[in-house]
C-alpha positions as CSV (number, residue, x, y, z in Angstrom):
1,M,193.4,38.0,155.4
2,M,191.3,40.8,154.2
3,N,190.4,44.0,155.8
4,R,186.9,44.3,155.4
5,L,186.0,47.2,158.0
6,K,188.2,49.8,156.5
7,D,185.4,51.4,154.6
8,A,182.7,51.3,157.5
9,T,181.1,54.6,158.6
10,S,181.1,53.2,162.1
11,P,184.1,54.2,164.3
12,Y,183.6,51.0,166.4
13,L,184.2,48.8,163.3
14,L,187.2,51.1,162.5
15,Q,188.7,50.5,165.9
16,H,188.8,46.8,164.8
17,A,190.0,47.3,161.2
18,D,193.8,46.5,161.8
19,N,193.0,43.4,164.1
20,P,194.4,40.0,163.1
21,V,190.8,38.8,163.3
22,D,189.4,38.2,159.7
23,W,186.6,40.4,160.6
24,H,183.4,40.9,158.1
25,P,180.7,43.4,158.6
26,W,177.2,42.2,159.0
27,G,175.9,41.1,155.5
28,E,174.9,38.4,153.4
29,E,178.5,37.9,152.4
30,A,179.5,36.7,155.7
31,F,176.7,34.4,155.9
32,A,177.6,32.8,152.6
33,E,181.1,32.3,153.5
34,A,180.0,30.4,156.6
35,R,177.7,28.3,154.6
36,R,180.6,27.5,151.9
37,R,183.2,26.7,154.8
38,D,180.8,24.7,156.8
39,V,181.6,26.7,159.9
40,P,179.6,28.4,162.6
41,L,179.5,32.2,162.9
42,L,181.0,34.4,165.7
43,I,179.2,37.5,166.2
44,S,180.5,40.1,168.3
45,V,178.5,43.1,169.4
46,G,179.6,46.4,170.8
47,Y,180.0,50.0,170.5
48,S,182.9,52.5,170.6
49,A,182.3,53.9,174.0
50,C,182.1,50.4,175.6
51,H,184.9,50.0,178.3
52,W,184.7,46.2,178.4
53,C,184.5,46.1,174.6
54,H,188.0,47.6,174.8
55,V,189.2,45.2,177.3
56,M,188.1,42.2,175.3
57,A,189.5,43.7,172.2
58,H,192.9,44.2,173.4
59,E,193.0,40.9,175.2
60,S,191.7,38.6,172.6
61,F,191.0,40.2,169.2
62,E,194.5,41.8,169.0
63,D,196.2,38.6,170.2
64,A,197.6,36.9,167.2
65,D,197.0,33.2,168.6
66,T,193.5,33.9,169.6
67,A,192.8,35.5,166.5
68,R,194.0,32.5,164.6
69,L,191.6,30.2,166.3
70,M,188.8,32.4,165.5
71,N,190.0,32.6,161.7
72,E,190.3,28.9,161.3
73,H,187.2,27.8,163.0
74,F,184.5,30.6,162.4
75,V,183.3,33.4,160.1
76,N,183.8,36.3,162.4
77,I,181.0,39.0,162.3
78,K,181.5,42.7,164.0
79,V,178.3,44.8,164.7
80,D,177.9,48.2,165.7
81,R,174.9,48.1,168.1
82,E,174.4,51.7,167.6
83,E,174.2,51.3,163.9
84,R,172.2,48.1,163.9
85,P,169.9,48.1,167.0
86,D,167.8,45.5,165.5
87,V,170.7,43.0,165.1
88,D,171.6,43.9,168.6
89,A,167.8,43.6,170.0
90,V,167.3,39.9,168.6
91,Y,170.9,38.5,169.6
92,M,170.2,40.4,173.1
93,G,167.2,38.6,173.5
94,A,168.6,35.4,173.0
95,T,171.6,36.0,175.1
96,Q,169.4,37.1,178.1
97,A,167.3,33.9,177.3
98,M,170.2,31.5,177.6
99,T,172.1,33.4,180.4
100,Q,169.7,35.5,182.4
101,Q,171.7,38.5,181.9
102,G,173.0,40.8,179.0
103,G,175.5,43.4,178.3
104,W,178.5,44.2,176.0
105,P,180.5,43.2,174.4
106,M,178.0,40.5,173.2
107,T,179.5,37.3,172.1
108,V,177.3,35.0,170.0
109,F,177.9,31.8,168.5
110,A,175.4,31.1,165.6
111,T,174.7,28.7,162.7
112,P,175.4,29.7,159.2
113,E,171.6,30.9,159.0
114,G,172.3,33.3,161.9
115,H,170.4,31.0,164.7
116,P,172.2,31.6,167.8
117,F,173.1,28.4,169.8
118,Y,175.8,29.8,172.5
119,C,175.9,33.2,173.9
120,G,177.7,35.3,176.4
121,T,179.2,38.9,177.2
122,Y,182.9,39.5,178.0
123,F,185.3,36.5,178.3
124,P,188.6,37.0,179.4
125,R,191.0,35.5,176.9
126,P,192.1,32.1,178.5
127,H,188.4,31.5,178.8
128,F,187.7,32.7,175.3
129,R,190.2,30.3,173.9
130,R,188.9,27.2,175.6
131,L,185.4,28.3,174.4
132,L,186.6,28.6,171.0
133,N,188.1,25.0,170.9
134,E,184.9,23.7,172.8
135,V,182.5,25.2,170.2
136,H,184.4,23.8,167.3
137,N,184.9,20.7,168.6
138,V,181.0,20.4,169.5
139,W,180.2,21.8,165.9
140,R,182.6,19.0,164.3
141,G,181.3,16.2,166.8
142,D,178.0,16.8,167.8
143,R,176.4,19.0,164.8
144,E,172.8,17.7,165.3
145,S,172.7,18.9,168.9
146,V,174.0,22.4,168.0
147,L,171.4,22.8,165.2
148,T,168.7,21.5,167.5
149,Q,169.6,24.1,170.2
150,G,169.5,27.1,167.6
151,A,166.1,25.9,166.4
152,K,164.6,25.7,169.8
153,V,166.1,29.1,170.7
154,V,164.7,30.5,167.4
155,E,161.2,29.1,168.2
156,A,161.0,30.0,171.8
157,L,162.0,33.9,170.9
158,N,159.6,33.9,168.0
159,T,156.9,32.6,170.3
160,N,154.3,35.5,170.9
161,T,155.5,37.3,173.8
162,T,153.9,40.7,172.9
163,L,152.4,42.5,175.9
164,P,148.5,42.2,175.9
165,S,147.1,45.7,175.2
166,G,144.9,47.6,177.5
167,V,142.8,50.4,177.6
168,V,144.5,53.9,177.3
169,P,145.4,54.7,181.1
170,G,143.2,56.9,183.3
171,E,144.2,58.8,186.1
172,E,143.8,55.8,188.6
173,T,146.2,53.7,186.3
174,L,148.9,56.7,186.2
175,A,148.4,57.1,190.4
176,L,149.2,53.2,190.5
177,A,152.2,53.8,188.5
178,A,153.3,56.5,190.7
179,R,152.9,54.2,193.8
180,N,155.0,51.3,191.9
181,L,157.8,53.9,191.6
182,R,157.6,54.7,195.1
183,E,158.3,51.1,196.0
184,S,161.6,51.1,194.3
185,Y,162.2,54.9,195.0
186,D,165.7,55.6,197.2
187,P,164.5,58.4,199.5
188,V,168.3,59.1,200.8
189,N,169.9,59.2,197.4
190,G,167.3,59.7,195.0
191,G,166.9,57.5,191.9
192,F,165.4,54.0,191.8
193,G,166.8,50.6,192.8
194,R,170.2,49.5,194.1
195,A,173.5,50.0,192.2
196,P,174.2,50.4,189.3
197,K,171.9,53.6,188.9
198,F,171.1,54.7,185.4
199,P,169.5,58.3,185.0
200,P,165.7,57.5,184.8
201,S,164.9,60.2,182.1
202,M,161.7,59.0,181.0
203,V,160.4,58.5,184.5
204,L,161.5,61.9,185.9
205,E,159.4,63.3,182.7
206,F,156.2,61.5,184.1
207,L,156.8,62.4,187.6
208,L,157.5,65.9,186.6
209,R,154.2,66.3,184.8
210,S,152.3,64.7,187.2
211,G,153.5,66.9,190.0
212,E,155.6,64.3,191.9
213,R,158.0,66.6,193.1
214,E,159.7,64.8,195.8
215,M,160.9,62.0,193.8
216,S,161.9,64.0,190.9
217,G,163.3,66.9,192.6
218,K,165.5,64.6,194.9
219,T,167.0,62.4,192.1
220,L,167.5,65.4,189.8
221,E,169.5,67.3,192.6
222,S,171.5,64.0,193.7
223,M,172.4,63.3,190.1
224,A,173.6,66.8,189.4
225,R,175.6,67.1,192.9
226,G,177.3,63.9,192.3
227,G,180.1,62.5,190.4
228,M,177.8,61.3,187.2
229,Y,177.8,65.0,186.6
230,D,180.8,66.6,185.2
231,Q,181.3,69.4,187.7
232,L,184.0,71.2,185.1
233,G,182.6,70.6,181.7
234,G,179.0,69.7,182.2
235,G,177.0,66.8,180.7
236,F,176.5,63.6,182.4
237,A,178.3,60.2,182.2
238,R,176.3,56.8,181.3
239,Y,175.7,55.6,184.8
240,S,176.6,55.6,188.6
241,V,178.5,52.2,189.8
242,D,177.2,52.9,193.1
243,A,173.8,53.9,194.8
244,E,174.9,57.5,195.7
245,W,175.8,58.8,192.2
246,V,179.4,59.1,193.4
247,V,181.7,57.1,190.7
248,P,180.3,57.1,187.1
249,H,180.8,54.7,184.4
250,F,182.8,57.4,182.5
251,E,181.3,57.1,179.1
252,K,179.1,59.9,178.0
253,M,176.4,59.4,175.5
254,L,174.6,61.8,173.5
255,Y,171.2,60.2,174.2
256,D,171.5,60.4,177.9
257,N,172.5,64.3,177.7
258,A,169.5,65.0,175.2
259,L,167.1,63.4,177.3
260,L,168.5,64.9,180.6
261,L,168.8,68.6,179.3
262,R,165.3,68.5,178.3
263,V,164.5,67.2,181.7
264,Y,166.3,69.9,183.7
265,T,164.8,72.4,181.6
266,H,161.3,71.3,182.5
267,W,162.4,71.0,186.2
268,W,163.1,74.7,186.0
269,K,159.9,75.3,184.3
270,A,158.3,73.5,187.2
271,D,160.0,75.3,190.1
272,G,162.4,77.7,188.6
273,G,165.4,76.5,190.8
274,A,168.9,77.9,190.2
275,L,170.4,74.4,190.3
276,A,168.0,73.2,187.3
277,R,169.0,76.4,185.2
278,R,172.6,75.8,185.7
279,V,172.8,72.2,185.1
280,A,170.5,72.7,181.8
281,L,172.7,75.4,180.3
282,E,176.0,73.7,181.1
283,T,174.7,70.6,179.5
284,A,173.4,72.5,176.5
285,D,177.0,74.3,176.2
286,W,178.7,71.0,176.5
287,L,176.7,69.6,173.6
288,L,177.7,72.4,171.2
289,R,181.4,72.6,172.6
290,E,182.0,68.7,172.5
291,M,179.5,66.8,170.5
292,R,178.9,69.0,167.3
293,T,180.3,68.0,164.4
294,P,181.5,70.0,161.5
295,E,178.4,69.5,159.3
296,G,175.9,70.5,162.1
297,G,175.2,67.2,163.7
298,F,175.9,65.7,167.2
299,A,178.4,62.7,167.9
300,S,177.2,59.6,169.5
301,A,179.6,59.3,172.4
302,L,182.7,60.2,174.3
303,D,184.7,56.9,175.5
304,A,185.1,56.2,179.2
305,D,188.9,55.5,178.7
306,S,192.0,57.9,177.7
307,E,195.3,56.6,177.4
308,G,193.8,53.1,178.1
309,V,192.7,54.1,181.7
310,E,189.2,54.3,182.4
311,G,188.1,57.9,183.8
312,K,191.6,59.0,183.6
313,F,190.6,62.3,182.0
314,Y,188.0,63.5,184.7
315,V,189.5,62.4,187.9
316,W,191.9,64.5,190.5
317,T,194.1,64.2,193.3
318,P,194.7,66.7,196.1
319,E,198.1,67.3,194.8
320,Q,196.8,67.9,191.3
321,L,194.5,70.5,192.4
322,R,197.1,72.1,194.3
323,E,199.4,72.2,191.4
324,V,196.8,73.9,189.1
325,L,195.2,76.2,191.8
326,G,197.9,76.9,194.2
327,E,198.0,75.7,197.8
328,D,195.2,77.9,199.3
329,D,192.9,77.3,196.4
330,G,193.8,73.8,195.9
331,R,192.8,72.9,199.5
332,W,189.8,74.9,199.3
333,A,188.8,73.2,196.0
334,A,189.4,69.7,197.6
335,G,186.9,70.3,200.2
336,L,184.4,71.8,197.9
337,F,184.6,69.1,195.4
338,D,184.9,66.3,197.9
339,V,188.4,65.2,196.8
340,T,189.0,62.2,199.5
341,G,189.9,59.2,197.2
342,T,186.4,58.4,195.8
343,F,187.6,56.7,193.0
344,E,190.8,54.5,192.5
345,H,194.5,54.9,193.2
346,G,193.9,57.8,195.5
347,T,192.0,59.7,192.7
348,S,188.5,61.4,192.9
349,V,185.5,62.0,190.8
350,L,184.7,65.8,191.4
351,Q,181.2,66.1,193.2
352,L,179.7,69.1,194.4
353,P,177.4,68.5,197.5
354,R,176.6,72.0,198.3
355,D,176.7,75.6,196.5
356,P,179.8,77.2,197.2
357,E,179.8,80.2,199.7
358,D,181.9,82.3,197.3
359,P,180.7,82.0,193.6
360,E,183.2,84.1,192.2
361,R,186.0,82.1,193.6
362,Y,184.3,78.9,192.7
363,A,184.1,80.3,189.0
364,S,187.7,81.1,188.8
365,V,188.7,77.8,190.2
366,R,186.3,75.9,187.9
367,E,187.7,77.8,184.9
368,R,191.3,77.1,185.8
369,L,190.7,73.4,186.4
370,L,188.8,73.0,183.3
371,A,191.5,74.9,181.1
372,A,194.3,72.5,182.9
373,R,192.2,69.3,182.1
374,E,191.8,70.4,178.4
375,R,195.5,69.7,178.2
376,R,195.2,66.1,179.2
377,V,194.6,63.3,176.4
378,R,191.1,63.4,175.7
379,P,188.7,60.5,175.4
380,G,187.9,58.8,171.9
381,R,184.8,60.5,170.2
382,D,182.3,58.4,168.3
383,D,181.5,61.0,165.5
384,K,178.9,59.1,163.8
385,V,175.6,60.9,163.7
386,V,172.4,58.9,164.7
387,A,169.2,60.2,163.5
388,S,167.2,58.9,166.7
389,W,169.6,60.5,169.1
390,T,170.2,63.8,167.1
391,G,166.2,64.0,167.0
392,L,166.3,64.0,170.9
393,A,169.1,66.7,171.0
394,I,167.0,68.7,168.5
395,A,164.0,68.7,170.9
396,A,166.2,69.5,174.1
397,L,168.1,72.1,172.4
398,A,165.0,73.8,170.9
399,E,163.1,74.1,174.0
400,T,166.0,75.0,176.2
401,G,167.1,77.7,173.9
402,A,163.4,79.2,173.9
403,V,163.0,79.0,177.6
404,F,166.4,80.6,178.4
405,E,166.6,83.0,175.5
406,R,169.6,81.3,174.0
407,P,168.9,81.6,170.2
408,D,172.4,80.1,169.6
409,L,170.7,76.8,170.9
410,V,167.8,77.1,168.6
411,A,170.0,77.6,165.7
412,A,172.1,74.5,166.6
413,A,168.9,72.5,166.7
414,S,167.9,74.0,163.1
415,A,171.5,72.9,161.7
416,A,171.0,69.5,163.2
417,A,167.8,69.1,161.6
418,E,169.0,70.6,158.0
419,L,171.7,68.1,158.2
420,L,169.3,65.2,158.8
421,A,167.0,66.4,156.2
422,A,169.6,66.8,153.6
423,T,171.8,63.6,154.6
424,H,169.7,60.9,156.1
425,L,166.5,61.2,154.1
426,V,166.3,59.2,150.9
427,D,163.1,59.0,148.9
428,G,160.9,59.7,152.0
429,R,162.8,57.2,154.2
430,L,165.4,57.5,156.9
431,L,168.9,56.2,157.1
432,R,170.2,55.5,160.6
433,T,173.3,57.1,160.6
434,S,175.9,59.2,158.9
435,R,179.4,60.1,159.3
436,D,181.4,63.2,157.9
437,G,178.3,64.1,156.0
438,R,178.4,60.8,154.4
439,P,175.1,58.9,154.7
440,G,175.4,55.1,156.0
441,S,173.7,52.2,154.5
442,N,171.3,51.0,157.4
443,A,167.9,51.7,157.5
444,G,166.1,53.8,160.0
445,V,164.3,51.9,162.9
446,L,161.1,53.1,164.7
447,E,163.1,55.0,167.1
448,D,164.9,56.9,164.4
449,Y,161.4,58.0,162.9
450,A,159.7,58.7,166.2
451,N,162.4,60.7,168.1
452,L,163.3,62.7,164.9
453,A,159.5,63.5,164.3
454,E,159.2,64.6,168.1
455,G,162.6,66.8,167.5
456,L,161.1,68.4,164.8
457,I,157.6,69.0,166.3
458,A,159.7,70.8,169.0
459,L,161.5,73.0,166.7
460,Y,158.2,73.9,164.6
461,S,156.7,75.0,168.2
462,V,160.0,77.3,169.1
463,S,160.7,78.5,165.4
464,G,157.3,78.7,163.6
465,E,158.7,77.0,160.5
466,A,155.9,75.0,159.3
467,R,158.4,72.7,156.8
468,W,159.6,71.1,160.0
469,L,155.9,70.1,160.8
470,R,155.4,68.9,157.8
471,L,158.7,66.7,157.6
472,A,157.6,65.5,161.0
473,G,154.2,64.3,159.3
474,S,155.7,62.7,156.5
475,L,158.1,60.7,159.0
476,L,154.9,59.7,161.0
477,D,153.1,58.5,157.9
478,V,155.9,56.1,157.4
479,V,155.7,54.7,161.0
480,L,151.9,54.4,160.3
481,D,152.0,52.6,157.2
482,R,155.4,50.5,157.6
483,F,155.8,49.8,161.4
484,A,152.2,49.0,162.5
485,D,151.8,45.4,164.1
486,G,147.9,45.8,163.5
487,A,147.1,45.5,167.1
488,G,147.9,49.1,168.1
489,G,151.5,48.9,168.8
490,F,154.7,48.9,166.5
491,Y,157.5,46.8,165.4
492,D,160.9,48.4,165.6
493,T,162.0,47.6,162.1
494,A,159.7,48.4,158.9
495,D,157.9,45.8,156.9
496,D,160.6,46.0,154.2
497,A,163.6,45.8,156.5
498,E,166.3,43.1,156.5
499,R,164.7,39.9,157.8
500,L,166.2,38.5,160.9
501,F,165.3,35.3,162.6
502,Q,162.9,37.4,164.5
503,R,161.1,40.8,164.0
504,P,162.1,42.9,167.0
505,Q,159.5,44.6,169.0
506,D,159.8,45.9,172.4
507,P,157.4,48.3,174.0
508,T,159.5,49.1,177.1
509,D,161.8,51.8,177.7
510,N,165.6,51.4,178.0
511,A,168.4,54.1,178.0
512,T,166.2,55.7,175.5
513,P,162.2,55.9,175.2
514,S,160.9,52.8,173.5
515,G,160.0,53.4,169.8
516,Q,156.4,52.7,170.6
517,Y,156.2,55.5,173.2
518,A,158.2,57.5,171.3
519,A,155.7,57.4,168.5
520,A,152.9,57.6,170.5
521,G,154.0,60.9,171.8
522,A,155.1,62.4,168.6
523,L,151.6,61.2,167.2
524,L,149.7,62.7,169.8
525,S,151.4,66.2,169.5
526,Y,151.1,66.2,165.4
527,G,147.5,65.1,166.1
528,A,146.7,68.0,168.4
529,L,148.5,70.4,166.0
530,T,146.7,69.2,162.8
531,G,143.5,68.0,164.0
532,S,144.3,64.6,162.4
533,A,142.1,62.0,163.9
534,R,144.3,59.4,162.6
535,H,147.5,60.4,164.1
536,R,145.8,61.1,167.6
537,E,143.7,57.7,167.7
538,A,147.1,55.8,166.5
539,A,148.7,57.3,169.6
540,H,145.9,56.5,171.9
541,R,146.1,52.6,170.6
542,A,149.9,52.8,171.0
543,L,149.5,53.6,174.7
544,G,147.7,50.3,175.4
545,T,150.3,48.4,176.8
546,V,151.1,51.3,179.4
547,S,148.2,50.0,181.5
548,V,149.8,46.8,181.7
549,L,153.1,47.6,182.7
550,A,152.0,50.7,185.1
551,R,151.1,48.0,187.5
552,G,154.5,46.3,188.3
553,H,157.1,47.7,185.9
554,A,156.5,51.4,185.9
555,R,160.0,52.1,185.7
556,F,160.3,50.6,182.2
557,A,157.2,52.7,180.7
558,G,158.2,56.2,181.9
559,W,157.9,57.9,178.3
560,G,154.7,56.2,178.0
561,L,153.2,57.2,181.2
562,A,154.3,60.8,180.3
563,V,152.5,60.6,177.1
564,A,149.4,58.9,178.6
565,L,149.3,61.8,181.1
566,A,149.6,64.3,178.2
567,A,146.7,62.6,176.3
568,L,144.6,62.6,179.5
569,D,145.2,66.5,179.6
570,G,144.1,67.0,176.2
571,P,146.8,67.8,175.3
572,V,146.6,71.4,176.0
573,E,147.0,73.6,172.8
574,V,148.3,77.2,172.4
575,A,147.9,79.0,169.0
576,V,150.0,82.3,168.9
577,V,149.1,84.6,166.2
578,G,150.9,87.8,165.4
579,A,153.4,89.6,163.0
580,P,156.7,87.8,163.2
581,D,158.6,91.1,163.7
582,D,156.1,92.3,166.7
583,P,157.8,91.9,170.2
584,R,154.2,91.4,171.6
585,T,154.1,88.0,169.3
586,A,157.6,87.1,170.7
587,A,156.4,87.8,174.5
588,L,153.2,85.9,174.1
589,H,155.0,82.9,172.3
590,R,157.5,82.6,175.0
591,E,155.1,82.5,177.6
592,A,153.2,79.9,176.0
593,L,156.6,77.7,175.9
594,L,157.2,78.7,179.5
595,A,154.1,76.8,180.6
596,D,154.5,73.9,182.9
597,V,151.6,71.5,181.4
598,P,151.8,68.2,180.4
599,G,152.2,67.5,176.7
600,L,151.7,71.2,175.8
601,V,151.6,71.9,172.0
602,V,152.4,75.5,170.5
603,A,151.6,76.5,167.0
604,L,153.0,79.8,165.8
605,G,151.8,81.8,162.7
606,P,150.8,85.1,161.6
607,G,147.1,84.9,161.6
608,D,144.5,86.8,159.5
609,A,145.0,86.8,155.9
610,A,149.0,86.3,156.0
611,T,150.1,83.3,154.1
612,R,153.8,82.9,155.1
613,G,155.5,81.8,158.3
614,A,158.5,83.0,160.1
615,S,161.1,82.0,157.6
616,G,158.6,82.4,154.5
617,D,157.5,78.9,154.1
618,P,153.7,78.6,153.0
619,L,151.2,78.3,155.6
620,V,148.2,78.1,153.1
621,H,148.2,75.6,150.4
622,G,144.9,76.2,148.5
623,D,142.2,76.2,151.2
624,E,144.4,74.4,153.7
625,V,145.9,76.2,156.8
626,F,148.8,74.3,158.3
627,P,149.0,73.6,161.0
628,A,145.1,73.7,161.2
629,L,145.2,74.9,164.9
630,L,146.0,78.2,163.4
631,E,142.9,78.2,161.2
632,G,140.4,80.9,162.1
633,R,142.6,82.3,164.8
634,G,143.1,85.8,164.0
635,T,144.7,88.9,165.9
636,V,142.6,91.1,168.1
637,G,142.1,94.5,166.8
638,G,145.4,94.1,165.0
639,A,147.3,93.0,168.5
640,P,148.9,89.6,168.5
641,A,146.7,87.1,170.2
642,A,146.9,83.5,172.1
643,Y,144.3,80.9,172.1
644,V,144.3,78.2,174.8
645,C,142.4,75.1,173.5
646,R,141.7,71.6,173.8
647,G,140.8,69.4,171.1
648,F,140.4,72.6,168.9
649,T,138.0,74.2,171.1
650,C,139.4,77.3,172.2
651,R,138.7,79.9,174.9
652,M,138.6,83.6,174.2
653,P,141.8,85.1,173.0
654,V,144.2,86.9,175.2
655,T,146.6,89.7,174.1
656,T,148.8,90.1,177.2
657,V,151.4,87.9,178.8
658,D,149.7,88.2,182.2
659,A,146.3,86.9,180.6
660,L,148.0,84.3,178.9
661,R,149.9,82.9,182.1
662,A,146.6,83.1,184.1
663,E,144.8,80.8,181.4
664,L,147.7,78.5,181.4
665,T,148.0,78.3,185.2
666,A,144.2,77.8,185.5
667,E,144.7,74.7,183.4
């Protein structure tokens, strides 16, 4: 048996490098081997932080007898869904079509051409062994039915299922979406639907932008006070297994925390609450403390398990609290954090149902418990850097750093952008992942280009460094040239990407914004800053499907709804001009960034005859001012000024923070 996974950049694949299974990475070599041996493919898809992936690995893939069956009868392929979201998407579509459910680990039996004919998710070892034998017998004894089944699945999945495009949503459609959301809203616990409950980050962005404070505020507070939020270390788990946000599925994902960091910062901008500020800053600190890589990127995930037990790192008993804190503080902490056996084996996930009456005592208790927890065996960390999710983190950290005057957060966003520009960008095209500063081999997909462009635009608005906006523009040009479907939408893979049995295209949100709506948001902002009609019109076309989803499936179009609201609002553009070292420029700039306005874009430059931005990068090339929103916007009597505009039509400039606040409040 060959060890074909030992050189992988994926920590998930490396977890399986020593299995007795003769794993292949995804690639033509595996397909060729299946054709040569005349056996089916067994494609196993998962990710490093997946609890049930670990369970199936321990039960089956580490078992010599099970591995022998796999090796004798199949060519086995191990896929990291986070490295290959396109492979995951097409086979998940097949799994859901065949079983009406999905999840990971995903187990797919396919022909040597890659056509799926039997799919499932987690199989216990006895069931899995029987299945291996049954599929082998059918392949040998009734090959024709297997091939026919695979062909039918591929034909069905390639039938045009694209959502019909509608008009760009107007106020009536957005109001209809809010009513649709209210139908599934949980007024007691916040959130939408029943258990399990996932953080509805994109929907919350739409609700905050549209002024729906009840649904958004209740959900944000409930998540922050429940067990899904790490009350000691900050940061959110993947989801809650119950409807009350008490017991999480303990894995922590970069994308969830980047999206939620931005949402809690926006919630603070909307109402200035202490809870929003605390959770935003604790989550940002957690990102820097636990997720940064030595190269300046951000790791993908923390595992749910430690020492083979789910949640062991995070849960507590009353006895453990007393052991760390002493009898008096231990009893107090047990009451404060609701340590009443909310999890398994008498342990509890810490919650904070109410703010402590003694903040100093709380701070001391929290600090001591966190220090004690650091001595436990930590969950594993998937330290590969994913372009898309790092783009989300760049946007969140840049905005949070600016709003709360934390330059270290902005610096972290800049460092991550530097890493991606140096490592992930090759000949103008993005690679999806890197690890230890070494680029992976997988091409970037739509969400990588779109979310990184979004992050770079946010970083430009905060830093005034025009090079980030230029890079965002080059990424969006690739989106328009390589991903467009010709009908206003976008495919999830480029036109020159590896050909699978289906070219994936999904306009709906999942755990992250759909690639299409993420692209629409970045295109809209870029068009607002540069005056590019091409980018603005492409954004509007990409929002057509929102009108269709808003009527009955608004929960799956949250980011599209948020972007549509920004498009309907203009979006509002603010140009701030003044000397970079003038504190009045900084004050106007911060006031602009604090505005609670849907889809606000902010341009920062020196104004007048100056030709260089905050970092010395050129703002003027020949006769071109970049971004064009700054063109013709000068200081007023030598004083820094701010211009509030829509569609490049601006009102009179203002030179004071109070005047700018009044202008933006009037919006």
